[in-house]
C-alpha positions as CSV (number, residue, x, y, z in Angstrom):
1,M,-19.2,12.0,7.9
2,H,-17.2,9.1,9.9
3,T,-15.0,11.1,13.0
4,V,-11.6,9.9,14.0
5,V,-10.3,10.9,17.2
6,V,-6.6,10.9,17.8
7,G,-5.3,10.2,21.1
8,T,-2.0,9.5,23.0
9,S,-1.5,5.8,22.4
10,G,-2.0,5.6,18.6
11,V,-4.3,4.9,15.8
12,T,-5.1,2.0,13.8
13,A,-5.0,1.2,10.4
14,S,-8.9,1.5,9.9
15,D,-8.4,5.0,11.1
16,V,-5.4,5.9,8.7
17,L,-7.7,4.5,5.4
18,A,-11.0,6.3,6.6
19,V,-8.9,9.3,6.8
20,A,-6.4,8.8,3.8
21,R,-9.1,7.3,1.6
22,G,-12.4,8.0,3.2
23,G,-12.2,11.6,4.0
24,A,-12.8,11.1,7.6
25,R,-12.6,13.6,9.8
26,V,-9.9,14.2,12.8
27,E,-10.4,15.3,16.2
28,L,-8.2,15.7,18.9
29,S,-8.7,14.0,22.3
30,E,-8.8,16.0,25.9
31,E,-6.3,13.8,26.9
32,A,-3.6,14.1,23.6
33,V,-4.0,17.9,24.0
34,A,-3.4,17.7,27.5
35,A,-0.7,15.8,26.7
36,L,0.5,17.9,24.0
37,A,0.1,21.0,26.7
38,A,2.7,18.9,29.3
39,A,5.5,18.1,26.9
40,R,5.0,21.6,25.3
41,E,6.1,23.0,28.8
42,I,9.4,20.7,29.1
43,V,10.6,22.2,25.9
44,D,9.9,26.2,26.6
45,A,12.0,25.2,29.9
46,L,14.4,23.4,28.5
47,A,14.7,26.5,25.7
48,A,14.6,29.1,28.8
49,K,18.2,27.3,29.9
50,P,21.6,28.2,28.6
51,D,23.0,25.0,27.9
52,P,22.3,23.7,24.3
53,V,19.7,21.0,23.7
54,Y,19.5,19.4,20.2
55,G,16.6,20.3,18.0
56,V,15.5,23.2,20.5
57,S,18.5,25.5,20.7
58,T,21.0,23.7,18.5
59,G,21.4,23.2,14.5
60,F,20.6,19.9,12.9
61,G,22.1,16.9,11.4
62,A,25.7,17.5,10.6
63,L,25.3,21.4,11.9
64,A,24.1,20.3,15.4
65,T,27.3,21.4,16.9
66,R,26.2,25.2,17.0
67,H,24.2,26.5,19.7
68,I,21.7,28.6,18.3
69,S,20.2,31.9,20.3
70,Q,17.0,32.7,21.2
71,E,16.3,35.3,18.8
72,L,17.4,33.2,16.0
73,R,15.2,30.1,17.2
74,A,11.9,30.7,15.1
75,Q,13.8,31.5,12.2
76,L,15.7,28.3,12.6
77,Q,12.3,26.2,13.0
78,R,11.3,28.2,9.6
79,N,14.2,27.9,7.8
80,I,14.3,23.9,8.3
81,V,11.1,23.3,7.0
82,R,12.2,25.8,4.0
83,S,15.1,24.2,3.0
84,H,14.4,20.4,3.6
85,A,11.0,21.0,1.5
86,A,13.5,19.9,-1.5
87,G,11.3,17.3,-3.2
88,M,11.4,16.8,-7.1
89,G,9.7,15.3,-9.7
90,P,5.8,14.3,-10.3
91,R,3.1,14.8,-7.4
92,V,2.5,11.9,-5.0
93,E,-0.9,11.0,-4.7
94,R,-3.6,12.6,-2.6
95,E,-4.1,9.6,-0.5
96,V,-0.8,9.1,0.4
97,V,-0.2,12.9,1.6
98,R,-3.3,12.6,3.4
99,A,-2.1,9.5,5.3
100,L,1.5,11.2,5.9
101,V,-0.2,14.2,7.6
102,F,-2.4,12.3,9.5
103,L,0.2,10.1,11.0
104,R,2.3,12.8,11.8
105,L,-0.5,14.2,13.6
106,K,-0.4,10.6,15.4
107,T,2.8,11.2,16.6
108,V,2.4,14.9,17.7
109,C,-0.7,14.0,20.0
110,S,1.5,11.1,21.3
111,G,2.8,14.2,23.7
112,H,6.5,12.8,22.8
113,T,7.5,15.9,20.3
114,G,6.9,18.8,22.2
115,V,4.6,20.4,19.9
116,R,1.7,22.9,21.0
117,P,-1.6,22.1,20.9
118,E,-2.6,24.7,18.3
119,V,0.4,23.2,16.1
120,A,-1.5,19.9,16.1
121,Q,-5.3,21.3,16.0
122,T,-3.9,23.2,12.5
123,M,-3.0,19.7,11.2
124,A,-6.1,18.4,11.7
125,D,-7.9,21.1,10.5
126,L,-6.0,21.2,7.2
127,L,-6.8,18.0,6.8
128,N,-10.4,18.7,7.6
129,A,-10.8,21.3,5.0
130,G,-9.5,18.7,2.1
131,I,-6.2,20.6,1.8
132,T,-3.9,18.3,0.4
133,P,0.2,19.6,0.4
134,V,2.1,18.8,-3.0
135,V,4.4,16.3,-2.3
136,H,7.0,15.2,-4.9
137,E,8.0,11.8,-5.8
138,Y,11.6,12.2,-4.8
139,G,13.1,13.7,-1.4
140,S,13.1,11.0,1.0
141,L,16.0,8.6,2.1
142,G,13.7,7.1,4.7
143,C,16.1,8.6,7.5
144,S,15.6,10.4,9.3
145,G,12.3,9.6,8.3
146,D,10.4,10.9,5.1
147,L,12.1,14.5,5.7
148,A,11.8,16.1,2.2
149,P,7.4,14.8,1.7
150,L,6.7,16.0,5.6
151,S,8.6,19.2,4.8
152,H,6.2,20.0,1.8
153,C,3.2,19.1,4.3
154,A,5.1,21.4,7.0
155,L,5.4,24.4,4.6
156,T,1.6,24.3,4.0
157,L,1.1,24.6,7.4
158,M,3.0,28.0,7.5
159,G,1.1,28.8,4.7
160,E,4.0,28.6,2.0
161,G,4.6,26.5,-1.2
162,E,1.5,25.0,-2.9
163,A,-1.6,22.8,-2.0
164,E,-4.6,21.2,-3.8
165,G,-7.8,22.6,-2.6
166,P,-11.0,20.6,-2.4
167,D,-11.9,21.3,-5.5
168,G,-8.8,19.7,-7.0
169,V,-7.1,22.9,-8.0
170,V,-3.4,23.7,-6.7
171,R,-2.9,27.1,-5.6
172,P,-0.7,28.7,-3.1
173,A,-1.2,27.6,0.2
174,G,-1.3,30.6,1.9
175,E,-4.7,31.0,-0.3
176,L,-6.2,28.2,0.5
177,L,-5.6,28.6,4.3
178,V,-7.1,32.2,4.4
179,A,-10.3,30.8,2.3
180,H,-10.7,28.0,4.9
181,G,-10.2,30.2,8.0
182,I,-7.0,28.6,8.9
183,A,-4.4,30.9,10.7
184,P,-0.8,30.1,9.4
185,V,1.2,28.1,12.2
186,A,4.3,30.5,13.2
187,L,6.7,27.5,14.6
188,R,8.6,27.7,18.0
189,E,11.3,25.8,19.1
190,K,11.8,22.0,18.0
191,E,8.4,22.2,16.2
192,G,9.5,22.6,12.6
193,L,11.9,19.4,13.2
194,A,9.0,17.9,15.1
195,L,6.8,17.9,12.0
196,L,9.7,16.6,9.4
197,N,11.1,13.6,11.8
198,G,9.4,10.4,11.1
199,T,8.2,7.1,9.2
200,D,4.8,8.6,8.1
201,G,5.0,8.3,4.3
202,M,6.4,4.9,3.7
203,L,4.1,3.4,6.8
204,G,1.2,5.4,5.1
205,M,1.7,3.2,2.0
206,L,2.5,-0.2,3.7
207,I,-1.1,0.1,5.2
208,M,-3.0,1.3,1.8
209,A,-0.8,-1.6,0.4
210,L,-2.0,-4.2,3.0
211,D,-5.6,-3.0,2.1
212,D,-5.4,-3.4,-1.6
213,L,-3.4,-6.8,-1.2
214,E,-5.9,-8.2,1.3
215,T,-8.2,-7.9,-1.8
216,L,-5.9,-9.2,-4.4
217,Y,-5.1,-12.4,-2.7
218,K,-8.9,-13.6,-2.0
219,S,-8.9,-12.3,-6.1
220,A,-6.2,-14.4,-7.1
221,D,-7.4,-17.6,-5.3
222,V,-10.6,-17.1,-7.4
223,T,-8.7,-16.9,-10.8
224,A,-6.5,-20.0,-9.8
225,A,-9.5,-21.7,-9.4
226,L,-11.0,-20.7,-12.1
227,S,-8.2,-21.7,-14.2
228,L,-7.9,-24.9,-12.6
229,E,-11.1,-25.5,-13.3
230,A,-10.8,-24.5,-16.9
231,L,-7.7,-27.0,-17.6
232,L,-9.8,-29.8,-16.4
233,G,-7.7,-30.3,-13.1
234,T,-8.4,-31.9,-10.1
235,D,-9.4,-30.4,-6.9
236,K,-8.1,-33.5,-4.7
237,V,-4.6,-31.2,-4.2
238,L,-6.6,-28.5,-2.1
239,A,-8.1,-31.4,0.6
240,P,-7.8,-29.7,4.0
241,E,-6.3,-32.9,5.6
242,L,-3.2,-32.5,2.8
243,H,-2.5,-29.0,4.2
244,A,-3.4,-29.8,7.7
245,I,0.2,-31.2,7.3
246,R,1.8,-28.4,6.3
247,P,0.3,-25.9,8.5
248,H,1.1,-22.9,7.1
249,P,-2.0,-20.8,7.7
250,G,-1.8,-18.7,4.3
251,Q,-1.7,-21.7,2.7
252,G,-4.6,-23.0,4.3
253,A,-6.5,-20.3,3.9
254,S,-5.7,-20.3,0.1
255,A,-6.9,-23.7,-0.3
256,A,-10.1,-23.4,1.7
257,N,-11.1,-20.5,-1.1
258,M,-10.1,-22.3,-3.8
259,L,-12.0,-25.5,-2.8
260,S,-15.3,-23.1,-1.9
261,V,-15.1,-21.5,-5.4
262,L,-15.0,-24.9,-7.1
263,K,-17.8,-26.7,-4.9
264,G,-19.8,-28.4,-7.7
265,S,-18.1,-28.0,-10.4
266,G,-18.6,-30.6,-13.3
267,L,-15.1,-29.5,-14.9
268,T,-12.6,-30.6,-12.1
269,G,-11.2,-34.1,-12.1
270,H,-11.1,-35.0,-15.9
271,H,-7.1,-35.5,-15.7
272,Q,-7.6,-38.7,-16.4
273,D,-9.9,-38.6,-19.4
274,D,-8.3,-38.1,-23.0
275,A,-5.0,-36.9,-22.2
276,P,-4.1,-38.5,-19.0
277,R,-2.3,-36.8,-16.2
278,V,-0.8,-37.9,-12.9
279,Q,-0.9,-34.7,-11.5
280,D,-1.3,-30.8,-12.6
281,A,1.6,-28.7,-13.2
282,Y,3.0,-26.8,-10.3
283,S,1.0,-23.1,-11.5
284,V,-1.8,-25.0,-10.5
285,R,-1.0,-27.6,-8.1
286,C,1.0,-25.2,-6.0
287,A,-1.3,-22.4,-6.2
288,P,-2.0,-22.9,-2.7
289,Q,1.7,-22.7,-1.2
290,V,2.5,-19.8,-3.3
291,A,-0.6,-17.4,-2.4
292,G,-0.3,-18.8,1.0
293,A,3.4,-17.7,1.4
294,G,2.4,-14.1,0.5
295,R,-0.9,-14.3,2.8
296,D,1.8,-15.2,5.7
297,T,4.0,-12.3,4.7
298,M,0.9,-10.2,4.8
299,A,0.3,-11.4,8.2
300,H,3.9,-10.1,9.3
301,A,3.7,-6.8,7.4
302,R,0.7,-6.3,9.7
303,L,2.4,-7.0,12.9
304,V,5.2,-4.4,11.7
305,A,2.7,-1.6,10.6
306,E,0.8,-2.0,14.0
307,R,3.5,-1.7,16.0
308,E,4.9,1.5,14.3
309,L,1.2,2.6,14.6
310,A,2.0,2.4,18.1
311,S,5.0,4.2,18.1
312,A,6.2,8.0,18.4
313,V,8.8,8.3,15.7
314,D,10.9,11.8,16.6
315,N,14.2,13.0,17.7
316,P,14.5,14.5,20.1
317,V,11.7,13.0,22.2
318,V,10.0,14.6,25.5
319,L,10.2,11.2,27.7
320,P,7.8,11.3,30.5
321,D,10.1,11.8,33.2
322,G,11.1,15.2,31.6
323,R,14.1,14.4,30.1
324,V,14.5,15.2,25.9
325,E,16.8,12.7,24.6
326,S,18.0,12.2,21.3
327,N,17.5,8.6,19.7
328,G,17.7,6.7,16.4
329,N,13.6,5.9,16.0
330,F,13.4,7.5,12.8
331,H,15.3,5.2,10.8
332,G,12.8,3.0,8.5
333,A,14.4,-0.1,8.5
334,P,11.7,-2.2,10.1
335,V,9.2,-0.8,7.8
336,A,11.5,-0.7,4.6
337,Y,11.8,-4.5,5.0
338,V,8.3,-5.6,5.2
339,L,7.7,-3.1,2.0
340,D,10.3,-5.2,-0.2
341,F,9.1,-8.1,1.5
342,L,5.8,-7.4,0.4
343,A,6.7,-6.5,-3.1
344,I,8.5,-9.8,-3.7
345,A,5.3,-11.7,-2.7
346,A,3.6,-9.8,-5.3
347,A,6.0,-10.6,-7.7
348,D,5.8,-14.2,-7.4
349,L,1.9,-14.1,-7.1
350,A,1.9,-12.3,-10.6
351,S,4.6,-15.1,-12.0
352,I,2.3,-18.1,-11.1
353,A,-0.7,-16.6,-12.7
354,E,0.7,-15.7,-15.9
355,R,2.5,-19.0,-16.1
356,R,-1.5,-20.7,-15.7
357,T,-2.6,-17.8,-18.4
358,D,-0.2,-19.5,-20.9
359,R,-1.4,-22.6,-20.3
360,L,-4.8,-22.0,-20.9
361,L,-3.4,-20.6,-24.3
362,D,-0.9,-23.4,-25.6
363,K,-2.9,-25.8,-27.3
364,N,-0.3,-28.4,-26.1
365,R,-0.9,-27.9,-22.8
366,S,-4.6,-26.6,-22.5
367,H,-6.1,-30.3,-23.1
368,G,-8.4,-29.9,-25.7
369,L,-8.7,-26.0,-25.5
370,P,-8.5,-23.8,-29.3
371,P,-5.1,-22.2,-29.8
372,F,-5.1,-18.9,-27.8
373,L,-8.5,-18.9,-27.1
374,A,-9.5,-18.1,-30.5
375,D,-12.5,-18.3,-32.3
376,D,-11.2,-19.7,-35.7
377,A,-7.1,-19.9,-34.4
378,G,-4.8,-18.3,-37.5
379,V,-7.6,-15.9,-38.7
380,D,-8.0,-14.8,-34.7
381,S,-5.2,-14.5,-32.6
382,G,-7.4,-14.8,-29.4
383,L,-5.7,-13.6,-26.6
384,M,-2.0,-13.9,-27.8
385,I,-1.2,-10.4,-27.1
386,A,-3.0,-10.3,-23.7
387,Q,-0.7,-12.5,-22.9
388,Y,2.4,-10.6,-24.0
389,T,1.0,-7.7,-21.9
390,Q,0.5,-9.8,-19.0
391,A,4.1,-11.0,-19.4
392,A,5.5,-7.4,-19.9
393,L,3.9,-6.3,-16.4
394,V,5.0,-9.7,-14.6
395,S,8.6,-9.1,-16.0
396,E,8.5,-5.1,-14.8
397,L,7.2,-6.5,-11.0
398,K,10.4,-8.8,-11.1
399,R,12.4,-5.5,-11.4
400,L,10.0,-4.0,-9.0
401,A,10.9,-6.6,-6.2
402,V,14.5,-6.0,-6.1
403,P,14.8,-4.7,-2.7
404,A,15.3,-0.8,-2.0
405,S,16.3,-1.6,1.6
406,A,19.4,-3.2,0.6
407,D,20.9,-0.1,-0.5
408,S,22.2,2.5,1.6
409,I,23.6,6.1,0.5
410,P,25.1,8.3,2.8
411,S,24.1,11.9,3.3
412,S,24.2,15.0,5.3
413,A,28.1,15.0,5.5
414,M,28.6,11.4,6.6
415,Q,26.3,12.0,9.8
416,E,23.4,10.3,8.1
417,D,25.7,7.8,7.1
418,H,23.3,4.9,6.9
419,V,19.4,5.0,5.5
420,S,16.7,3.0,4.9
421,M,15.5,3.4,1.6
422,G,11.8,2.9,2.9
423,W,10.1,5.7,0.9
424,S,11.9,4.3,-2.3
425,A,10.3,0.6,-1.1
426,A,6.7,2.0,-0.7
427,R,6.7,3.6,-4.2
428,K,7.7,0.5,-6.0
429,L,5.3,-1.6,-3.9
430,R,2.4,0.7,-4.6
431,T,3.7,0.3,-8.6
432,A,3.5,-3.5,-8.0
433,V,0.3,-3.8,-6.6
434,D,-1.3,-1.8,-9.4
435,N,0.7,-4.2,-11.8
436,L,-0.4,-7.4,-9.8
437,T,-4.0,-5.9,-10.3
438,R,-3.6,-6.0,-14.4
439,V,-2.0,-9.3,-14.5
440,L,-5.1,-11.1,-12.1
441,A,-7.3,-9.3,-14.5
442,V,-5.7,-11.0,-17.6
443,E,-5.5,-14.4,-15.9
444,L,-9.4,-13.8,-15.3
445,Y,-10.1,-12.5,-18.8
446,A,-8.4,-16.0,-20.0
447,A,-9.8,-18.3,-17.5
448,T,-13.2,-17.1,-17.8
449,R,-13.1,-17.3,-21.5
450,A,-11.7,-20.9,-21.2
451,V,-14.6,-22.0,-18.9
452,E,-17.2,-21.1,-21.3
453,L,-15.4,-23.1,-24.1
454,R,-15.9,-26.2,-22.5
455,E,-18.8,-27.1,-23.6
456,G,-21.0,-29.5,-22.1
457,L,-19.5,-29.5,-18.7
458,T,-21.1,-27.5,-16.1
459,P,-18.8,-24.9,-14.1
460,A,-19.2,-24.4,-10.2
461,P,-22.1,-22.1,-9.1
462,A,-19.4,-19.6,-8.2
463,T,-17.5,-19.4,-11.2
464,R,-21.2,-19.3,-13.3
465,A,-21.6,-16.3,-10.9
466,V,-18.5,-14.3,-12.0
467,I,-19.2,-15.4,-15.4
468,D,-22.4,-13.7,-15.1
469,A,-21.1,-10.3,-13.1
470,V,-17.9,-10.0,-15.5
471,R,-19.8,-10.1,-18.8
472,E,-22.3,-7.5,-16.9
473,A,-19.4,-5.3,-16.3
474,G,-18.4,-5.5,-19.8
475,V,-16.0,-7.9,-20.6
476,Q,-17.1,-10.2,-23.4
477,G,-17.1,-13.8,-23.8
478,P,-15.7,-15.6,-26.7
479,G,-15.9,-15.0,-30.5
480,P,-13.9,-13.4,-33.1
481,D,-11.0,-10.8,-32.5
482,R,-12.0,-7.6,-31.6
483,F,-10.4,-4.5,-30.1
484,L,-9.0,-6.0,-26.7
485,A,-8.0,-3.0,-24.7
486,P,-11.3,-1.8,-23.7
487,D,-12.0,-5.6,-22.3
488,L,-9.0,-5.7,-20.3
489,A,-9.5,-2.4,-18.8
490,A,-13.2,-3.8,-17.8
491,A,-11.3,-7.0,-16.3
492,D,-9.0,-4.3,-14.3
493,A,-11.9,-2.2,-12.5
494,F,-13.7,-5.7,-11.9
495,V,-10.7,-7.1,-10.0
496,R,-9.5,-3.5,-8.6
497,D,-12.4,-2.4,-7.2
498,G,-13.5,-5.9,-5.5
499,R,-16.3,-7.1,-7.6
500,L,-14.8,-10.2,-8.2
501,V,-14.4,-11.5,-5.1
502,A,-17.9,-10.1,-4.3
503,A,-19.5,-12.0,-7.1
504,V,-17.9,-15.1,-5.8
505,E,-18.8,-14.4,-2.1
506,T,-22.4,-14.5,-3.2
507,V,-22.0,-18.1,-3.4
508,T,-19.4,-19.3,-1.1
509,G,-19.9,-16.9,1.7
510,P,-16.9,-14.3,3.1
511,L,-13.4,-16.2,1.8
512,R,-10.9,-16.2,4.0
């Protein structure tokens, strides 16, 4: 099994994906263990002094003015975890929780938190045992970090609350720890606070969304190319020299992908035949510009994610010179903004895909295709309601594009009076990514049927490869009306697991 070694300098996005989605094992580097021990010595020294230090010998948030005596400090750390584990609503997905624990471990191992090495090792043991804390949908304002979600994770480390075992069964966390030979953690000064105070949930969901969108943007280039082909459009608008004079990198990549898919097509270039067109509609002609803008948004989001992955997000932090200082680095604004930006781009990509689908189904704009791509229009409704479903998804995506980060609601007796709502931005982005996948699946379904209805014209080799693969996957071709939901579900799975891109790349080579 693949092993990820966590050091002091952060982790990579591929590390997060390996642990969250691939179940990779986690180990602490010798460097990390040494840094943990050194920072802990500083915290222990401060704890022994009479002067109050936030997070070490004081209360938290609006209660930070109270100095806590030594005999109550262990109770203080337990209490912050128990009281902050106040999430509600449905359970969060296993991959999100694994990312949450792993990314908090990443910050702990930086040596800036003051957590003991044995606490970090227990976090790694939890991941390696396949134990997943039960975390709920609601409870994070994205400042100070993802407090409630991380508290539920810390509660499991203490042997309290509930968690899911590797068998998928939810049990008391204490039972699961005993079953896997893991001793519950008895928290000491600052450790409870250090386990709760970070942007780990929103960051983990950002990294997974970027991984999914990488495939979906390539898929969108493919479905756009198939729609252009089915509409007998021109591929001249994809010429590299046209995109070179507006040199946005994403636009050039999308145009190049579409051109690769359409190479050798016998359907393109017929726009001056029986129903002359000077230009194709915007949804066809401007596909690279829209998808390209989304790709460039992803590039910016990756940059933010990389910076956050290299960060030690906690408050207070242990500095190399021995100072323990309060800060505001836990604020989720940098991550929240790009999560919202990606949701906007996803909504627009879905919107343009739906417009192409509608064009394929409208006999007045499809340039010779039957109404709704039906076998016997009037007797058959064809793909009429598949487009309804797609339109409903697009409408939902537009609502999900409303930014969460534009809102703020004060908390903690106005001490935390401006929050990022980054967790909410991440949760809605996950839904947006799911719905974008479904929208592209409907376009794929319509475009492949439309190409097959162009009798006497030869599609591009890449298009042929897609049609053959999608039919083998259980998505049926033209014919009389039938129960449509299973076809749409099969098309969704075909896009979601990357088989669409893989089918094209058997002909084109790797897409950009």
